[in-house]
C-alpha positions, 0 to 999 in steps of 0.5 A: 604923060610928060612929067617935070621934076623940079629940084630933081637932083636935090636930097629929096628930089632924086628919090622921087626921080628914081622911084617914078622913072619906071612908071609906064605911063610916063612918056617923057621925064624932065630931070630939072635942076639948077645944076645942069651937069647933075641933071644930065648925070641923073637922067642918064641913069633913069632911061631913054625917056629921061632928060636933064634940063637946067631950070632956075625957078627964080626966072619966072618967065623962063620957068613958065615957058618950060612948064607949058610943055608938060602935063604935071609938075612934081616940085621938090625945091625948098625952102618952100617959104621962098619958092612954093607959092610962085611955082604953084601959081606958074604951074597952074598958069601953064595948065599943069597939074601939080604935086609937092612936098611943101613943109612950110605953113606960110606958102601953104596958106596962100597956095590954098587960095588958088583952089578956085583957079585950079578947079576952073582949069580942071587941075589937081594941086596936091600939097605937102605929100612927104613925111610931115606933112604927108604921112602925118596927114594920112594918119590924121585922117584915119584918126578923125574917121574913127570919131563921130566928130573931132574937135582937136588934131595933133600931128607929131614926129620925132626930131631925131629922125630929121637927118640931112641928105648926104648927096644933093646938088645943093651947094649952099646951106641945106634947105631942110635946115633953113626950113627948120630954123624958119619954123622955130623962130618968130611966130607960127600959126595954129588953130586954137579954140576955133581961131587961128593964132600966132604962137611961139614955136617950141612951146611945150604941150602935154600929149596924152596918147591912149594906152601909152601915156602923157609926154611932152611935145613942142609946137613946130611950124608945119602945114598940117595946122593949116590944112586940117581946118581947111578940110575939116571945118568943125575943128577947134584945135589943129597943131603940129608937134615935134618931140626928141631928146631934152638936149635937142630941144634945149639947143633949138630953144637956145638958137631960137632965143639968139635969133630972136635977139638978133645975135645969131642969123638964121643962115648961120644957125642953119649951117650950125644945125647942119654941122651938128647933124652931120657930126652925129651930135644929135642922139637918138630918142631912146626912151623906152616908152615915148610917143611914136616916131610919127603919129596923129592924135584926134580928140572928139566925140564917139557915141556921145562921150569925149574920146581920143584916138592915136594912129601910128605905124606898127612895124620897122623898116628893113633898114634905116631910112634917109629923110630923102626917102621918107619924104620923096617916096610918099610923093612918088606914090601919090603921083602913081595913084594920080596916074592910075586915076585913083586921085581924080579930085581937082583943086588945091588939096592936102593929103587928108582930103577925102578924095584919097584912099588914105589906108592904101597910100599909107600901106604902099608907102610902108611897103616901099620903105621895106616894111613888109609886115607893117600895120596901121596901129590904132590906139583908142581910149574906148 
C-alpha cells in the first residue's frame, strides 16, 4: 500500500509518521510537508521505503496530482477549519482512502456531507481520530452501549494537558493554539433539546459524574457535538466540554471577550496563548477530586429508569505524554486496524461508528502510551 502523510513534520504528524513507518503492509511512505528539508530529514530516519516530498495543500491542482499516486491519505494539517474539507474532497476525487485528526466542528459538518461520494467510490474517510476528538469518541461509544437508550452525551477533557509541541516544522503560530482560539470565540454548534443550536463557548455546565461528584465544565467547540448525533439519531443533547484551573478558564474568558470586542485579534491571542504555555504559566489541574483527565458521560435509560454512565481511563502513563503523542498515536493505530481489515466500513464516519472495535482500539492506544496495566473505567449510577 502507498501511504501519504500530510503535515508529516508537524507537531502531530511526526508521531504518526514514526509509528506507522514500521508497518509491513506499507510499500511506499510519503513524508509530505511544506518544508521539504524537514520532510527529507524525517524520511531518512524512517527507512528506505520513506520519501520526503514538498506539498503545499493550498495548491489544490498540485495536491490532486500528487494524491492520485497513493492509496490512503493521513491528514494532520491544521487548523482544520481552514484546510480539512478541501483536503478530504481532493482525496476522494483522487480515489484515496482518508483518515485525519480533525478537531474543528465547522469542517466536520461539511465533511460528513461527502458520505455518499465516499460510499460510491468504496472509500473510507475516518474523521477526528486523535485525543479529543478520538479517544473521547471511543469512550462515548462505550458509555452509550451501557444504556438501553441514551439521550445525552458529554465528552470532556482537561485543558491543562493541551501543551504545544516543542518540535515542529511549523514556523508560524502553532495551529493547535489557532484552533483553540477559534473554538472559544464567536458561537459554536451543539445539540440541545433535540436541535442544533449556536451557543457561546466557555458557557458553564455542571457535570454530575457517577461516584465522583458534580463539577464545573465549559463548552468547547469540537466535532464530538456534531458526530455523535450523526451516528446516534435518538440523542437529544451532545456537547463537548473542557475543564481546568479557575485561572486558566478566567484567562480564556478574558481573551474571548477581547476578541469578540475586536480589541484583540485571534492571531495575537493564539501567539499569546502559545507563549503562556511554553513559559509553563498554566498550572496543572491539581484538585484532589475532579473530573477525569479525559472522559465521556452518557445519560439515558436502563431497565426503564433514567441512569448515567461515565467512562474514563484507569491507569497512568509511564511518562508524561506530549499532545503530539496523545493525538498522533490514535490515528496511527486506527490506520493499523484499517490495514488489518479490522475497519471495513466505507463512507465518512467518526470513531464512534459501530464498525470499529472501540475497546480494542482504546487498549492498543493505552499500551502505546506506555500504560501496561491500563483499564477502561466505567462508573455507573446503578
